[in-house]
FIVEXFI-862893 format. One record per residue (C-alpha): x, y, z; residue in one letter. Coordinates in steps of 0.1 Angstrom, whole numbers, plus 5000, padded with zeros to 4 digits. Example, Ala and Ser with C-alpha at 12.3 -4.5 7.8 and 13.67 -1.06 7.14 Angstrom:
! residues 2
@px 5123&py 4955&pz 5078&type A
@px 5137&py 4989&pz 5071&type S
//
This chain:
! residues 199
@px 5000&py 5000&pz 5000&type X
@px 5015&py 5034&pz 4989&type X
@px 5018&py 5061&pz 5016&type X
@px 5001&py 5094&pz 5006&type X
@px 5031&py 5115&pz 5018&type X
@px 5062&py 5115&pz 5039&type X
@px 5054&py 5148&pz 5057&type X
@px 5018&py 5157&pz 5064&type X
@px 4999&py 5190&pz 5060&type X
@px 5024&py 5206&pz 5036&type X
@px 5028&py 5209&pz 4998&type X
@px 5051&py 5179&pz 4992&type X
@px 5064&py 5172&pz 4956&type X
@px 5073&py 5137&pz 4945&type X
@px 5100&py 5134&pz 4918&type X
@px 5111&py 5106&pz 4895&type X
@px 5128&py 5103&pz 4861&type X
@px 5126&py 5079&pz 4831&type X
@px 5151&py 5070&pz 4804&type X
@px 5183&py 5070&pz 4824&type X
@px 5196&py 5037&pz 4809&type X
@px 5187&py 5045&pz 4773&type X
@px 5212&py 5050&pz 4744&type X
@px 5190&py 5076&pz 4727&type X
@px 5165&py 5103&pz 4736&type X
@px 5163&py 5127&pz 4765&type X
@px 5159&py 5118&pz 4801&type X
@px 5124&py 5129&pz 4813&type X
@px 5115&py 5138&pz 4849&type X
@px 5083&py 5147&pz 4866&type X
@px 5074&py 5166&pz 4898&type X
@px 5039&py 5160&pz 4912&type X
@px 5020&py 5175&pz 4942&type X
@px 4990&py 5154&pz 4951&type X
@px 4961&py 5163&pz 4974&type X
@px 4960&py 5145&pz 5008&type X
@px 4931&py 5123&pz 4998&type X
@px 4945&py 5112&pz 4964&type X
@px 4939&py 5076&pz 4958&type X
@px 4937&py 5052&pz 4928&type X
@px 4938&py 5014&pz 4934&type X
@px 4961&py 5007&pz 4905&type X
@px 4987&py 5034&pz 4914&type X
@px 5022&py 5019&pz 4916&type X
@px 5058&py 5022&pz 4903&type X
@px 5054&py 5027&pz 4865&type X
@px 5077&py 4997&pz 4859&type X
@px 5052&py 4974&pz 4875&type X
@px 5023&py 4985&pz 4852&type X
@px 5014&py 4977&pz 4817&type X
@px 5012&py 5005&pz 4791&type X
@px 4974&py 5007&pz 4791&type X
@px 4973&py 5011&pz 4829&type X
@px 5000&py 5037&pz 4828&type X
@px 4981&py 5059&pz 4804&type X
@px 4949&py 5054&pz 4823&type X
@px 4967&py 5065&pz 4855&type X
@px 4983&py 5095&pz 4837&type X
@px 4949&py 5109&pz 4829&type X
@px 4937&py 5104&pz 4865&type X
@px 4969&py 5121&pz 4878&type X
@px 4965&py 5151&pz 4854&type X
@px 4929&py 5156&pz 4865&type X
@px 4935&py 5153&pz 4902&type X
@px 4970&py 5165&pz 4911&type X
@px 4973&py 5199&pz 4928&type X
@px 5003&py 5205&pz 4905&type X
@px 5025&py 5187&pz 4881&type X
@px 5053&py 5195&pz 4856&type X
@px 5077&py 5177&pz 4832&type X
@px 5114&py 5185&pz 4828&type X
@px 5138&py 5171&pz 4802&type X
@px 5175&py 5169&pz 4794&type X
@px 5185&py 5162&pz 4758&type X
@px 5211&py 5138&pz 4746&type X
@px 5237&py 5166&pz 4740&type X
@px 5230&py 5180&pz 4775&type X
@px 5234&py 5145&pz 4790&type X
@px 5268&py 5141&pz 4772&type X
@px 5279&py 5174&pz 4787&type X
@px 5269&py 5168&pz 4823&type X
@px 5266&py 5130&pz 4826&type X
@px 5235&py 5110&pz 4831&type X
@px 5233&py 5113&pz 4869&type X
@px 5235&py 5151&pz 4868&type X
@px 5211&py 5152&pz 4839&type X
@px 5185&py 5131&pz 4858&type X
@px 5188&py 5155&pz 4888&type X
@px 5187&py 5186&pz 4867&type X
@px 5157&py 5174&pz 4847&type X
@px 5139&py 5171&pz 4881&type X
@px 5150&py 5206&pz 4889&type X
@px 5135&py 5218&pz 4856&type X
@px 5102&py 5200&pz 4865&type X
@px 5102&py 5215&pz 4900&type X
@px 5108&py 5250&pz 4885&type X
@px 5076&py 5248&pz 4865&type X
@px 5052&py 5237&pz 4893&type X
@px 5024&py 5262&pz 4897&type X
@px 5025&py 5255&pz 4934&type X
@px 5058&py 5259&pz 4951&type X
@px 5066&py 5228&pz 4972&type X
@px 5076&py 5230&pz 5008&type X
@px 5092&py 5196&pz 5008&type X
@px 5105&py 5173&pz 4981&type X
@px 5108&py 5135&pz 4980&type X
@px 5129&py 5119&pz 4953&type X
@px 5131&py 5083&pz 4940&type X
@px 5166&py 5069&pz 4945&type X
@px 5195&py 5080&pz 4966&type X
@px 5210&py 5110&pz 4949&type X
@px 5197&py 5146&pz 4946&type X
@px 5211&py 5181&pz 4947&type X
@px 5195&py 5210&pz 4967&type X
@px 5168&py 5229&pz 4949&type X
@px 5161&py 5265&pz 4960&type X
@px 5169&py 5256&pz 4996&type X
@px 5137&py 5235&pz 4998&type X
@px 5142&py 5205&pz 5022&type X
@px 5143&py 5172&pz 5005&type X
@px 5145&py 5135&pz 5012&type X
@px 5157&py 5107&pz 4988&type X
@px 5139&py 5074&pz 4991&type X
@px 5153&py 5042&pz 4976&type X
@px 5124&py 5025&pz 4957&type X
@px 5103&py 5055&pz 4965&type X
@px 5081&py 5049&pz 4935&type X
@px 5068&py 5018&pz 4952&type X
@px 5064&py 5036&pz 4986&type X
@px 5049&py 5071&pz 4981&type X
@px 5020&py 5081&pz 4959&type X
@px 5035&py 5113&pz 4946&type X
@px 5067&py 5096&pz 4935&type X
@px 5047&py 5068&pz 4918&type X
@px 5027&py 5094&pz 4900&type X
@px 5058&py 5112&pz 4889&type X
@px 5073&py 5079&pz 4876&type X
@px 5041&py 5074&pz 4855&type X
@px 5042&py 5109&pz 4840&type X
@px 5079&py 5108&pz 4833&type X
@px 5076&py 5073&pz 4816&type X
@px 5045&py 5081&pz 4795&type X
@px 5056&py 5115&pz 4783&type X
@px 5090&py 5100&pz 4774&type X
@px 5074&py 5071&pz 4756&type X
@px 5053&py 5097&pz 4736&type X
@px 5084&py 5116&pz 4727&type X
@px 5102&py 5084&pz 4715&type X
@px 5072&py 5074&pz 4694&type X
@px 5073&py 5109&pz 4678&type X
@px 5110&py 5107&pz 4669&type X
@px 5105&py 5071&pz 4657&type X
@px 5087&py 5087&pz 4627&type X
@px 5119&py 5106&pz 4620&type X
@px 5143&py 5076&pz 4623&type X
@px 5121&py 5045&pz 4620&type X
@px 5151&py 5021&pz 4615&type X
@px 5160&py 5023&pz 4652&type X
@px 5127&py 5009&pz 4664&type X
@px 5123&py 5035&pz 4691&type X
@px 5085&py 5031&pz 4691&type X
@px 5091&py 4997&pz 4706&type X
@px 5125&py 4998&pz 4724&type X
@px 5121&py 5035&pz 4736&type X
@px 5158&py 5040&pz 4731&type X
@px 5170&py 5012&pz 4754&type X
@px 5200&py 4991&pz 4745&type X
@px 5182&py 4962&pz 4728&type X
@px 5199&py 4939&pz 4703&type X
@px 5178&py 4954&pz 4675&type X
@px 5187&py 4990&pz 4685&type X
@px 5224&py 4982&pz 4687&type X
@px 5221&py 4964&pz 4654&type X
@px 5206&py 4995&pz 4638&type X
@px 5234&py 5017&pz 4652&type X
@px 5259&py 4994&pz 4637&type X
@px 5242&py 4994&pz 4603&type X
@px 5231&py 5031&pz 4601&type X
@px 5254&py 5049&pz 4625&type X
@px 5241&py 5074&pz 4651&type X
@px 5215&py 5102&pz 4651&type X
@px 5214&py 5136&pz 4669&type X
@px 5193&py 5118&pz 4695&type X
@px 5220&py 5093&pz 4705&type X
@px 5241&py 5098&pz 4736&type X
@px 5277&py 5098&pz 4724&type X
@px 5292&py 5093&pz 4759&type X
@px 5272&py 5060&pz 4763&type X
@px 5285&py 5026&pz 4752&type X
@px 5264&py 5024&pz 4721&type X
@px 5278&py 4991&pz 4709&type X
@px 5293&py 4961&pz 4726&type X
@px 5323&py 4965&pz 4703&type X
@px 5331&py 5002&pz 4700&type X
@px 5357&py 4996&pz 4673&type X
@px 5330&py 4989&pz 4648&type X
@px 5313&py 5023&pz 4653&type X
@px 5327&py 5056&pz 4639&type X
@px 5315&py 5086&pz 4659&type X
//
């Protein structure tokens, strides 16, 4: 059973990201502030849900959240600052856009950097413990999936509509055959054998 919040009676934002382990595409993050009575029986970590349920929950979250926002970091930005920093900074971008300023932040994982001196707490596996982090994981995942389906139309040979930019055999095979795109993260190990790829 997910907990509604870590600290009661304040505006608490939950944060999570999606796409950290991908070879292509941005990392997406979401920040969500939920009302104290928010409940949906299917709400869980986005990785535990099928696609249909994720989108059903996204609609429910968008309709019922007190505030939500999405932040992204592009592949070139990821290459500049590394994926850990990009994940944190994309959360900062999401938090920056919230229409309600949070008084406390809870973040999935164990790494975060201070944001505008607002107190925060990192929570390992937080997306399976707190409703706002679970909601953020669903928004980050679904909005990123939408983006990958969109750029799939531009570069269909990489199969991004299906693999979402993750390092599948098919994706790596396409990189070997066609080379890389502006959406690929050049600092990542794009192939098992780097000698075969000319960047």
